[in-house]
N, C-alpha and C positions, 0 to 999 in steps of 0.2 A: 795529890796532883798528878795527872796523867802526863806521859811523855809529850804528847801533842800540845797540851796546855803549857808545859814548861818551855817548849820551843816558841810558842806564841808570846809568852811572857818575855823571853829573851829578845824576840823580834821587836816587840813594842817598847821594851825598856831601853834598848840601845840608844835612841835619840835622847831619852831622858838622862841617861848617864853622860851623854855628850854635853848636855846642859850643865851637869855637875862639874865636869872637867873644865868647861869654858868659864863657869862661874868662879872656879878656884883660880884660874889664870887672871881673872878680873879682880882678884883680891877678896873673894867671898870665902869665908871660913865656914863651909857648908856643914861640916861635921858638927861644929859647935852649935849650929842652928837646928839640929835635928833633921837634916836633909835625908840622911840614910834611913831614918825611921820612916819618913814619908815615902821613900822609894819602896820600902817593904809593904807599906799600906797600898801603894800603887800596884804592886805585884799581886796582892790579894784581890784588889778590885778587878784587875784584868782576868784573873783566874775565875772569879765569880761570873763575870760577864760572858767569857768564852764558854763556860760550862752550863750556864743557866738562862742566857738570853733566849727569847722565844724564836728568833731567826738566826741564821748563820751570820757571824760577825764579820763586817768589812773592817779589817784591822787598819788599813790605811786611812779610812774615814775617821775611825775612832781616834787614831793617833793624831791626825791633823786637828781634830776638835780639842784634844787634850793640850796640844801645843798652843792653840789659840787661847785656851782658857788660862794657861800659864802666863802668857804675855799680857792678857787682859787684867790679870791680878796684880800687875806692876803699876802701871799708870795708863792714862788715856792715850799717850803718845807712843808707847811701846807696842810692838806687834810681831807676830810670827808670820814669816813670808814663806810661801811654798817655793820649790825650785823654779817654777815658771815665773812667779812674781819677782824672785831675785834676778832672773835674767832680764826682765822688763825694767826693773829698778836700775840695773847697771847699764842698760842700753840707752836709757833716757838722759842720764847725766843732768838731772835737775828738772826734767820735764820739757814738753814741747812748748812752742811759743804761744799757743792759744790758751786762754784761761776763762773760767766763768766768774772769777773774782770772789770765790767763796773759801772760807776757812772752816774746818770741821773738827769736832772732837767726838769722843765716844760717850754715849749715854743710852745704852741698850741698842737703840738704833743710832745712826750718826746724827749729831746735833750741830746746828749752825752756830759757830762762834761769831762770825761777822761776814758781811758782804761789802766788799770795797766800793767806795763811792763811784757811781757811774758805770759799774760793771754789769754784765748780763744778769747776775744774781740779784743785784740791788734793784735793777729796773723791773725784774720779775716780782719784786715785793718780798723777797726772802730777808728775814731779820734775825737778829740774835735770839736763840732759844727755839727756833723752828726745828722740827725733826725732818730728816731726809730718810724716808722709809724705803725708797727704791731708787736705783740708778739704772737707766736703760731697761727697766722692767724687772731687774734683779733685786731682791730684798737686801737691805744693808745690815741686817741684824748680825751677820757673821763677818762683816767687813771691819777692818781696822780704820782708824782715822787716816792713816797714811795711804791706804789703798783707795779709800773714798776720794781723797783729795787728788790722787793720781788719776782716777777715772774721770773726775770732773775737769781736771786740768787739761789733758790731751785734747709765828707758830699758829698755824691754823688748827682748829680742833678737828675739822673734817679733812681727810686726805685730798690733795689736789695734784693733778698732773701739770707740771710746769716745764715747758720746753726751754732749754737754755742752749744758746749757740756760742761756742768758744770764740774769743776774739783776742787780739793783742792787748796786753795790759795798758791802761791809760798812762800817758806820759806824765801827767801832772799828779804829783803826790803831796805837794805843799802849796797851799794858796793862802793869801793874806788880804786883809782889808781893815779899814778903820771902822770899828763897831759903833762907837759913839765918840764924840770929841774927847781926846785924851786917853782913849782905851783902844788898843789894837786887838785884832783877832786873827789867829793863824790856825788853819785846819791842816792836820797831818793825816792823810788817808792811809799812808803806808811808809814804813821805814826801809825803803829800797836803797840801793847804792846811790850815794850822793845826797840823800835826803837830809843828812846832818848839816851839810853846808848850806842847803837851801833853807832850812829852818833858821839857822843863824842869820843868814842874809835877810830873811823876812822880818825877824824880830828887830834886827838892827835898823832896817829901813823904816819900820813903823816908829821906832824910838826917835829917829832923826826927823820924822814928820810930826813929832809932838806927842806921841803916845808915852805916858808915864808908867803904864802897866800894859801887859799883853796877856790875853787869854789864849792858851794853846789847847785846841780841841783834839782829844785822843779818843773820843767815843767810837766804839766799834773798830778801833784800829788794831789789827792783829797780824798784818803781813810784814815780813821783813826779817832779816837775820838778827839774832840777839845782839851781836856785836855792833850793829848799826844803832841800836838804842843807846848803848854806852857811848858810842862816838858822838851821838846827837847831844848828849848831856855835857860834853867837855866844854863848849863855849860858855856854859852857864855856871860851872862849878869852879871855885877858886883853886889855884895851884896847891898841891899837897894834900887836898881832901880826897877821901876814898870815893870812887865812882861805883865800884861793884866788887863782889867777891865770888869765887867759884868753889864748889865743893864736890869732891868725888868720894868714893868709898874709903880712900886713904885719908881723907880729912880735907880741911880748907887749903886751897892753893894761894899763891901770892895774890894780894888784892890789886885791883887796877886803880891807879891814882891819877889825879889831874896833874898836868905838867905846867911848866912856866908859861907855855903858850896858851893855856886854857883859862877859862874864867873871865874873858874880856867883856862879855855881855852881862851887865849888872841890872838890867831892867827887871823889875818884879814880875813874876809870872803866876798865873792861876791856871791849873790844868783841869780839864774836864774828862770824866771817865764813865764807862758803863760796864755791865757784865761782859761785854764783848771786847773790852780793852785787854789786850793779851800780848805776851811775848816781848818783843823789842820795846813796845810802848810802855810795858810795865817796868822794864829795866831803866828806861829814860825817866819815868815818873819817880821810881824809887831813889834814883841818884839825886834828883832835885829835892824830893821830900826829906830824905835823911840829912841832907846838907842845908836844910832850911832855906832853899832857894825858890820854893813854890809851895802853894797849898793845892789840895786836890778836892774838887767839888763834883759830886755825882754818885755813882753806884760803886760797890765793891768790884774790883777787877777779877778776871777769871783765875789767874794763878797758873801761868804756863811759862816756865823759865828753865826747862830741862834741855839737855843736849843729848842727841841720839847718835848711835853709830850702828853699822851693820856687822853682825858677828855671824860668819858662815858656819854651817854645820856639815858633817861629812857627807850627808845625802844630797847636798845641793840646796837645801832650805837654809833659812837664816833667822836670827832673832834681831829685830830692829829695836834696840834697847836704849833707854835713858841711862847713861853712865855718869853724868855730871849735871849739876844744877847751879844756877846763879842765885846769889843772895844779895840783899840790899847792902849798902855801905855799912850799916850798923850790924850786919850779920843776920838780920831777920830773913826767914824763908819767904820766897815768893812762889816757888813751884808748888802747886797743890793748895796754896794758902791765899794768894792774891794780896792786893793792897786795900787797906781800909781808908776811905776818903776822910779828909779833914772835916768836910761838911757833907753829910749824907743826904742826897736828893734822888728820888726814884724817877726813872724815865717813864713817861706816860705810856700805858699799854694801848694798843689799838688792834683791831681785828685785821685779818689778812685782807688786803685789797682796799682797806679804808684809807681815806685821805689823811695826810699828815696832820698832826695836831696844830692848831693855830697858835699855841703857846709853847714855850721852851723853858720849863722850870729850872733845868740844870744851868743853862746859860744865864737866865735871869738871876739865879742865886749867885752865880759867879760875878755878875755885874754889881750886884748888891754888895758883895764882899769887897770888891775893888773900891767902890765909892765910899764904903765905911772906913777903909784904911786911909783914903785920901782926906776924909773929914776929920780923922783922929789927930 
């Protein structure tokens, strides 16, 4: 190995070593996992590239790609942020007021998790499973889900250009109605701040009006802080029961349990889900399912219950990394796994731009389940 190559290896390896140090501070026993062996392989790869690649190597570009690959290998919500992206992240403090109403995850390109009811994305026809190949003309192949959502915040077979205009989020996140005599229906579009109280009030009002069962629609619901999903479950889970657990590298933390003020709403519930049901909605559903307070009708949920934090590196870049994940009350994993419905029903597929189906098999099956229980 030449002296020049050794200097390049040192230059390129320094951020990687920083990851090792940070990882150890986070409780990772990297030596036991063979991390140093991988670093030696990395050194060999850099040496081969710098000595044999057909063109002069742009070390900064190669290093940035290596860091992105490292983060992509963790989960869809972890990401490597450049120094510029870190400065933007810190300046925004949660993002500007305008939004397109879209939630994204990684899937080679960015993939739509959900589009919030009435949002610009929903009006444009974007649905769960659609791929976002470019934002403002720039390909999303190398974008993290975090960066894609940030850009949009400030599945058709053929690609389409879809103009989206950011606007303030809709004020209504919980709506309710009488679906049929004796059966109420509540739509939760997002678990925003205060949604827990509005959901409790909606179910209580429907029960006072004669509803003996209530259907809570969580289909394509992905917006909201994870803690809001747990808070929303409190009125429906009896005191002393576990609502959720959290797990870090060090192991399981203290479980969140219902208190004496919780569990006052006893109305039977049926929850509706799709592949776009994610995050806070999954924690809410898991709390009710594991405590036998509801059944789940629809599709398998996404499986997104991780908690991320920004870990800065010496050069100003950072790793936006999942450091904890929530579990269901019984200890079952949600992050990367999702929830299995009690009754499996697929959402009808439709082409981009096509009219909505005239039937709703998931809702119809839920109504069937409620009527069967009443007749039993």
